[in-house]
Structures are given as structure tokens and as C-alpha cells.
N, C-alpha and C positions, 0 to 999 in steps of 0.2 A: 787438727782436732782441738790443740789446745788452746788456740787462738779462739776457737768458735765456742770455748767454756765447758768442753767435754773432759773431766778430768779422770777419766777411764774408771775400770780396767780398759785396757784395748784389746778386742778379740784381733787374732791374725789367723790367716789362713795360710798353712805352711805347704799346700801342696806343689806350686811350681817350681820353688828352688829345691825341694825334695825329689822331684822328678830329675833336675839336672843334676842333682847327686846320685841318683839310681842310674843313670844313664852312664855318666862319668864312671862309674866303678863297675858296671855289668855287662860286659860286651853282649850285643845283640838283644840286651833287656828293653822290652816294649811295655809301655803303660797302657793299657785297656780301660773302658769306661768302669768307672767305681773302683781303681787300683787292680783290675784283674790283670796282673803283670804275667808275662809268660815266662819268667826266669827268677828265681829267687836270688838276691843280691849276695855276695861276698861278707865277711863279717865286718871288712874296713867301711863298708857304706853306712852301718849303724854309727861306728865310730866317729865319721865325717858328720853325721848328722848332729851328735852331741856336741863336737867340736863348733860346728857353724851355729848351732844354737846360744852354747855358751858364750860364743864371742858376741851373740845379738845381745845377750841378756847383761854382758858385760858394758857394751855401749849404750844400752837403755839406762842402768843405773849412772853411769858417768854423766849423760846428758838430764837426769833427773827426769825421766820419762814417767808415766804413769805404769802399772804392773801391766805386763804383757801376760795373754792367756792364749794359748796356741792352738788351735784346729788343723793337726798335722796332717792328716787326711781326711778328705771329705767323703763321706758315706762307702766306707770299704765294704766291699763283698763279703760275704761270709765265708767264702771258699778262699780268700786270701788273708785270713785272721793270723795267720802265723805273722805274715809281714807287716799286718796293721797293728799288731801288739807290739812286735820289736821295734817298730817306728815311735810308737808312742812313748814306749820306755825310754828309746834314746832322747829323745827330747825333753821326757821328765828328768832324766840323768842330768840335763843342762840346768836344772834349777828354774824351769820354767814350768808353770802350772799348764795342763792339758784339759780341753775339751773335745768331745767326739761326738760327731753328729750319727749317733745310734741308739736306737731305741732300747733303753736299760731291760727291758721285757723281752728282748731278741735273745735267739737260742744262743749265739756267741758271744754275748755280752759279758758272760761270766769271765772269758779269756781277758778281757781289756781290764779287768777291776782292781789291779795294781798298778796300771798303767795311765789311769784316767782320774781325775779331779771332778769333773762335770760332765753329765750327760746332757747333750743336747737334742731332743727328738722332735719330730715333725708332730705327735701326739702327746696330748698330757696324758701318758700310760702309767705311770707310777703314781698308785694312791696317796693321797695328802696323809694318811695314817703313817705309810711306811717311811715318807720323806722327812717326817718331824720325829721319828722315832730314831734317827741315826744322825751323826753330825760329819760323816766321811766325805759324803757327796754333797755338789749342789746341783740343780736340775734344771736345765733351760728350756725353752720350747721354740722351733722356727716352724708356725703354722702354714707350711707350703700349700695344703688341701685349702685354705680361706684365700691364698694368694695366688689367683688364676691357675692353680692346677685342674682344678675342676670349674669349668667356666659356666656355673649357674648363679645367677643373682641372688638366689633365696640363700645359697651356701656361702655367697661372698658378704652378704651384709646380715643376715639375720646371725649366722653362725659366725662369721667375723666379729660381730658385735659383742658375742658371747664370749668368743675366744679372748677379746684384747679388754674384756671389763669384767662383769660378774664371775665368769669362769676363770679367770687367771687368778682373781683373787682367791677362789674355793679351789685353787688347785694345788697349791703348795709350791709351785716354780717360782724361782724368782727373777728370772728374765725372759722376755721375748726378744728373739733375734730373729726378725723375718729378714728373710733373702728379698733381694729386689731386683729384678731385671727389665730391662724396657725395649720394645722393637716398636716401631712406627710404620706398619705395614701400610702398603698402598691398599685400596684406592683412599681410605679415610683413616690417619693416623691417632683419631682418637676413638675409633670404635674399638675399645679394648675388649669388647664382651664378644664380638662375632669371630675375630681374626684368631685362628688357631696358633699363629705366631706371637701374638700380643703379650705384654708384659702382665705387670702386676698392677694397673690401673693408675699408676702414677704417671702424670704428662707433666713436662716443662714448656712453659710459653718463651718466647723470643729472649725475655729479658731474665730468663734464668729462674723464675719464679714457680712454684708448684701450683698446677691448675686443681684446683678441689673437685675432681670427677667422685661422682656419686659413689663409687667404691671405696675411693680415698674415706672420704666422708664418714663410711660407716665404720670404719676402724677407730676414726676419731671420737664418734659417739660411744662406741665400748670404752675408749680411752676415759672419757667423761664419767660414763657409770662409774669405774673403779674411782675415780676422783672423789664422788660420791660418798662411795663406802669408805675411803679411807679418811675422808675429812670428818664425817661420823664417828670413826672410831677414836680418833683424834679428840674431837671435842667429849664424847665420853671419858675417855682415860683421862683428861686435864681436868675433869671433875669428880672422879671418883674419890670418895671422903669428904665431900662436901657435907657441911652441917644442916644448910637450908634445906628445908623439907621438899618445897617444889623440884629444888635442883636434885635433889635425890631421887623423887618420882620421875623426873626426865631422865636423869642416866640409868634408871633401871627399865624405862620404855625403849630408851635406844639399844641396850643391850637384847632386850626381849626382840626389837625390829631385827637386829642384825643376825640374831639366833634364827629367826625364822626365815629370813634370806636364803642363810647357809643351808639349812634343811630345804628349801624351795626349789635348788639348783638342781637340775638333772645333771647329774654329773657324767660326763663323756670324754673320752680321749679325744676325739675329735669332732669337734662342734661343727655341724652341718646345716640338716632341715629340720630331721625329725626331732622331738623331744624339747623344742624352742617354745618360750612364750611366744602368745599371741603380740602381735606388733604394739596393740596399745598398751600392753602392760610391761612392756619395757619403761615407757616415760612415765607411767604410774607408779612404779616402784620408785624410779630416780626422785619422783615428786615427793614421794613419802619419805625419802633419806632427807630430801632438801627441809620437810617440815621440821622433822627431829633436830637436825642440824641449826635451824633458825631458833629454835626455843632453847636449845642449850647454850647458844652464844649469849642469851640475854644474862647469864650468869657468869660472874667471874671464874676462870680457870683457879684451880687450888695446888696444881703441881706444874712442873715443866720438865720437856723431854719428849721422846716420841714413843707413839704408843706402838704396841706389837702389830703386827702385819695382818694378823687375826685375833678379834678379840670377840671371841665367842666362847660360851662355858663348855660346849657339848660339840665336839667335832666328829662324833660319830656318824658313819655315814648313813643316808636313809636310802633303805631298799628301793629300787625301782621297780614298779609293775611292768612287766615284759607281755609280749603277746603270748609266749608260753605260760605264763602265770594266768592270765584270763581265760584261755583255752582250757587248763588244768581246773580251775574254779568253776567253770561251765560245766565239764564234765562231771565233777563232784556234785552238782547241782542237779543233774539230770537232764540238763539243757540241751545236751549233745549225745548221738548216737554214733559210735564207731566201728570202724572194721581195721583191725590190725593187720597190715601187709608185711612187717615184719617178722613177727613170731619170734622164734629162738634163731632167727637169720639163717639157718641151714637152708634155706631155700634160694638164698642169694649166691650168685656165681661171679668170679672175676672172669673177665672175658678175654683179656689180653696179655703179654708176656711182662709188659713194663708195670703191672699192678699185682699185689699180693692181698690177700683178703683174709681176715681171721675173725674171730668172736671171743670177746675179752670183757670183762667188767669194767676194766680200764677204759673202755670206749663208751660204755653205758652212763646211765644215771640211776642214783639210788640203790646202788648195787647190783643192778639188773644189768645182765650182757647186753652189749652193744656190737656194732659191726665196725671193724677198722681197715680201712683201705690205704694202703700205701703205694705211692706213685713215685717214682724215679723217672723223671722226665729224659729222654734219650732222642736226639734229633738224628743220631747217626745210625742206629740200628732198628730194624723194625722187629719187633717183640712178638709178631705174629697174632693171630686170633681176628684179624680184621679182613680177611678175604682179598689180599693182595699184598705188593709191596708198597709199605707206607712207613719208613722212617720215622716221619714228623705224624704220628697218627693220634686216634683216639682212644684212650684206654677207658675201660667201662666197666661196671659190674650192672647185674640185671636179676631181676627175677621173674620166671617164665609162670604163666597160669593155664589150667587146662580150659578146653572149651566149655564156655556157660559158668565159669568158677567165679570170675570176677563182673560183676555189674557196677560200674562207676557213675552210672546216670544219675542214681537216686541220692547222690551225696553232693556236699556244697564244697568241700575242700580236700584237696591233696594235700598232706603235710609231712615233710621230713624235718627231724631235728639233727641238727648237724653242727659237727664243731671241726674249727681249721687249724692245722698248725703247719707251717713250713719251715726252711731255712733261708727265706728270701730275706733282703733288705727292706727297710722301711720304705724306700719307695717302690720298690716292685711289688710289695704286699699290700698296697693300696687298693689292688683289685685281684680278685680270684673268681674269674670266670668259669662256670659250673653248668653243663647241661642236663636236661631231664627228658626224658622221653616218656611217652606213654602210647602203646602200640596196640591197634585191632586190626581191621582191615586196611586203615589208613593210620597214619600217626601224628600224634602232636609232639613238636619240639621245641624247646626254648631254651635260651641262655639266662643265668642268673648271676650278676655280679655279687659274691660275697664276702669280697674284700673288704678292707680297713678293719675289721672286727675279727682277730685271731684269738684262738684259745678259751673262747667264749661259746655258749650254745646258742644257736641260732635256729629259730622256727623258721622254715622255709615253706610259703603256703600259695597253694595254686588254686583259684578259683574255677570249679570244675565248669560252671555255666561259661564262664568267660573263654576256657579250653574248648568248649563245644562249639561255641560260636566263632572261635578263630578258625578252626578246621572248616566249618560251615558245610558239613554234611549231615547235620542232625543229628537225633540222640540215639539213632538204632545201634550203631556202631559203638558206643561207649558203653553198650549192654553187655560186650563179651570182650573184656580187655585181656590180651595174651603176653603182655611184655611192659614191667615198668622198670626203667633205666636210669643211671646215673654215670655221666662221663665227661672226660674234660678233651678240650683239643689242645695237644703239644705244642700248636703254632703259637698259643696265648701265653707260654711260659718260656722262659729261657732254659737252655740244654743244660742238663743235670740237676735241674731243680727238684728239691726233693718236698713232696707234698704227703700229709695226712690228714685223712678226713675221718672222723668218727661219726658215726650215725646211730643214736639213741632211739630212734623210734621212725616209722613209715605209717602212716594211717590215713583211713578215710574219715572225714566229720560230717555229721549232718546235725546242722541247728534245728531245733523242734519249732523255733520260731524267729524272725529276725530279733536281734539281740545288741543292745549297744555297747560297743567294746571301749569308747572313749568320746569324750564330749571337749571340745577345743573351745576356749572362752577364756577370755581376760580374767583373771581372778579378781584385780584391782583396777579402777576405770578413774581416771580422773575427770570431773566435769567441768564443763558441759560437755556431753557426748551424745552426738546426734543420731547414732546408731550403734546396736552390738551385733557384730556377726557371732552367730553359733554355729561352729561346724561339730561334725560328729562323725564317728568310723563304726558302721555296722557290719556284723558277720551274720551270716545265714540268710541271704536274700534271696534265695531259691525260689520259694514261695512268691514273692513280691512281683505284682503286676500293676500297671496302670489301674487306681481307683481300690485296691486291695487294702492298703494300708495307709495310715495317717500319720505323720510324724510333726509333734508339737513342742514349743519351746515356751516355756510361762516363766517371768519373774513375779515372786510373791513376796509380800513383806512377813515380818514376824508374826503377825495376825493373820496370816494365811489368804490376805487381798492380793488381788491379780493387779501388776502395776503396767505390764507390757506382756502381750501373747501374741504367736503368730503360728501358722499352721503349713504344713505342704502333704504333697503326694509324694511318698516317701519312694516311688518307683524313678522319680526324676528331680529331687531333691538332694543337695549334696551340703547345702548349709541355709540356716535359718538367719532373716535379719530383724532384730527386733528394735522397735522405734522407742529411743531412750530420751527424747528430747524434753520431756517432762518430768524425768526422775528426779528426786531429791537425795542429797547423801543419806548414806544407810548401809548397812550390809544386809543384802538381800539373798533369796535362794532361786537360783535357776534349775527349773524342772523341765528335762526333757523325755518325751514319752513316745511310746509306738503303739498305734490301736489298729485294729482290724476295722474293716468296713461297718461290721455290725456291733462297734465299741468296745470289742475284748479287748484287756491289756495284755501288750505281748512284753514290753519292758520299759523301766523308767530308771532314770538317773539324775541325781540332784548334786548339786555343789554350791558353795556361796560365793557371792561375788559382791565385793565392797566399793562403793560408790563415795567418792569423796570431793571435796570442793578443789579445783584443779585451781592453775595461776590465774585463768581470766574468770574465774567463776564470781557471778556480781549480783547472785539472789540472796 
């Protein structure tokens, strides 16, 4: 590492040597996955850990090595936190700083607070504001979700680029420490997207050089995005205090650009697919940074040193608009008719021995009562209530309806407002499969993965029209629903997993007309740009049939003149493509509207789009 120019600090993984010490001091002791040991070690084990690492630290100092920082145990299971805490403390007692692969927001994180110096988690879970308000801990990220754990090219490329670039800058985390593993499974060792055993997308040729696969390049693009941000910050910082008026104007413009970028990043713990900028926008934003850098570098710097890692005046988070926010606003505006299936939740019942159901304001929103369902997964004991002997069963809660009490056919959506908490580690909590059942004479049943986002409210929506079509028996049976149910399959979770589901609302929703929920379009575009894709999300499609509604996208200038326009039949149109070959630089307004066949306006959305001369603009 030193010969390669790496000056440290050096992260160490301590698991193998600690396992040897454990087995040598603990008769019949065995290490399971995620350090689920079968037997606690004697006190001398921890003494030997400290002794061993103290010797290592002495050797490092004698040889003049960089600082060693040790991950004593990787991803310790919450059930073994006592063991994990004592091992980490033993290493820290040797005078070596520690980093732990655990989410700082996990339920058991508080137990490690005195034994850990650096939190190293998969998600950017700790908010920027909390990181910078203290100086006790440092925060690192190992984004396995972008590194082949989720084999989706959009997650790898868009999510990976944001993780390594703009999102990293915005996070407050100081280091990315990605794990890498590489298998080369037959028949094609370079097909890293399809093989379930393939690694992170890095491939090595016969000469030992990295083969620049598409997946590898997406992270390089993110790294370059970050370099543009930091280069602009450095250029601004070096010229703060300049007396030249043109330079002062450029410094102010650079600060404004950084502030705008900071506010425009949709902060997420794990950058996947949703909430990303359109692909065209990433490079356009980078180009804006490049133009600002180029202009500043024409002026001499007035001071030397290194700029702060974040050079914006206001780091206050910008609230992001969620599906729940949109639905609440639509209800307030009278666009939606609702039918509450929760009520005071007294009609909901727990059906199996593994679960406990209670009604409390702690499980609701805005001081209203909610339903708290606590489940202790038990693979060895049949809790009862499932009509047979099922040790690995299906804990469930449900509400029954009388004959003709519930007609679901006239509604657009069935919505559950759910919050999840558990004692799982940050690998296991990547997925939270939950089942939902709607039962009449036939039944509709589907599983949804609600994982990756715990301790936040999640609107879980089901399109009623899609449900009817999936069952394929027509609308009649949906006019007399007898039961709505939430359940889990214990087989999806490890034995003894502790789960809590809070349910604040169960409702049916009917939109009075199709309503634009979101327009997906690049906010910044570098010209020339031949086409501009315009995507949109629409709620309330129940009344839409071929020929009944038209969706229109129009670009207009500040004088209201149409610069480009296109239309489509809403029934079979997922996005529109605007011809932008003749567009000139400027900020224009994109209008997306939905009208009925007789011209009645249902909904309209507007947003600005800035078109700028790009690297190859020559007009």
C-alpha cells in the first residue's frame, strides 16, 4: 500500500484473528453468520484481544506505518451485541481506533457508542445536520446496494452515480469504503448483470488491468461529478475577498450555484432509482459547474489553502414531496373521495399467536390513534390461529366486513400508511416482505417489499383496476369485499426476528379526474439536444379509456409562444417526446396538461427548464 502511494489511514478487518482467539479460549465455541456465536467467551478472551492488538499497534509504530483503524467484527447481529460491544472495547483499549459496519440509527447502535470511533453503514442514514453538529464520530459508507446486491442496471448506474458524486458531497460522510468481490461464473465470466453469483462488475484482463465495464464506469462518472463540485468550491474560496468587481460577481454566482445544487439534491439514505434526476440532467449540471469554474479561473486567487468540504451558506434540509403529501393535498383540494377502512381500528383483529395488536397514538400520525402490530418470528413453535400445525407460519391481522358493506369497485386505490421497525441488522433489513389480501368470493393476494426504509411513514398503494384485472373475474365480486388483511410469511425472516408495524391509515381513494402527480423532465439541458423526454405519473386513471383523455406537453417562452408541443392518448401514453432540435438557449416553461375528449381541462402542471449552450454548441 505504501509503495502504491497510499498514505493511510489503513482500514483493517479483524474478524479472522479474533475468531482464532475465540476458538482458542472458548471450548465448543462456534462462530455463526454475522457473529451469532453459540457461546459467550470467558474474560481472558477479551484480554487476549487487547493484548494482540496492542502488539500490532506497537509493531505499526516501530515500522512507521500509517494509522491503523480496525473493524473488529463485520456486521454483528443485534442478538450478539454484548459480545460485539466487548470485542470492540477490547480493540479500542489497545489504543487503536475502531470502525463498525453498523447503521448508527440501528436499535442496538447505542450500546456501541463508547467503543466505536467511526460508524460505517450501507446507507447514508445519519442526516448531515446531525453529523456536523458533533465531533465525536466520523461516518463512512459502504454502498453494497449499488454494488451488485441489487442487480438492476438503473440502481447500479443512476443510484451509483449519485452515491459516489452529488449524494456523497451532500451526505456529510467522509469516506466511501465499498466492498469488492469478484466471481467469474460460467458460461460468460463478463456477464456480471445476469449471474446470481457474479460480483461487483469489476473484471481483470490477462495482464492484470481493470476492464472498464459499464457498471464500473457509472461510479467513475459519480466521482467526476464530485470533482467538479469540489473544484468549484476551491475556486470560489480562493477568490473570496477579491477586490475586482467582476471576480466578486463570479464568486457570488458560484456560491449561488452551489446553494441551488445543494437544495436540488433529493437526499436519500440509499440512492436507487426513484428520486433521481433524468439522465440528461446529470451532465448538464456538471456543465454548469464547469462554466463557473472556467470563468473564475480567469481571475487570480487571493488566498491559499483548502476550501471547506461544503461551501454553502444554508445547509437546512429541503423537505421532499412524498406520495403521502400529494394525496393529502388532493384530498384537501376536494379532488379525492375517501372511504376510511381503519376508523378507530377496533374492528381489526390479530389472528395468530405470534402477533400482538394494540391501538395507540404512538402508532398514528398527528396525535391520532394508530394500530401497532408487534410480531416475534418463531420458527419452532406454532402460535396457533392458522388451522393446522405451522411452526413457520403466517402471522396476520385483518378486518371483516358484513355482506354488501364494502364495495371496492368504485375506487381507484387502496392505501395503507405503514411504518416499520425491527431489530434486524442493516443487511437483513434491506427487504421487508409484507403480504396484503383482499377477499370476497375470490381473493387477491400480493406481497410488497417495504424494506430499505425503516422508521419512516410509507404510503402503500394498490391500484384497484389493476387488482381487478389481475384476478380476472370481472368487477362483480369486488362489490362485496368481506376481508382486508395484512400478513407476513415467517419464512421470509430469520427466527426470533422482532418486527413492529405501525398502521396510521387504511383508506379507499377515488380521484374525481385523472390528476398529474409528477412530471419527470430534465430541469437543465445542454444544447444541442435533439429531443426532450417528458415523463409523468398520473393518479386516478379509473375513468380513462382509449379516446377519452389527451395528454399534452408544451414548451413556451416568456412571451407565451409555443416553441415545441406534442400530444398523446392518455390511455396508452407513458411519456411524450418533444422535438428540441431548433431550440435556442433560454429558460422556458414546460406545461403538461390533461383534457377530456370535449376539451375540458382536468389537470395541469408547470415547471421551468433551462436550456444552455453545451460543449458542442456552435450556433
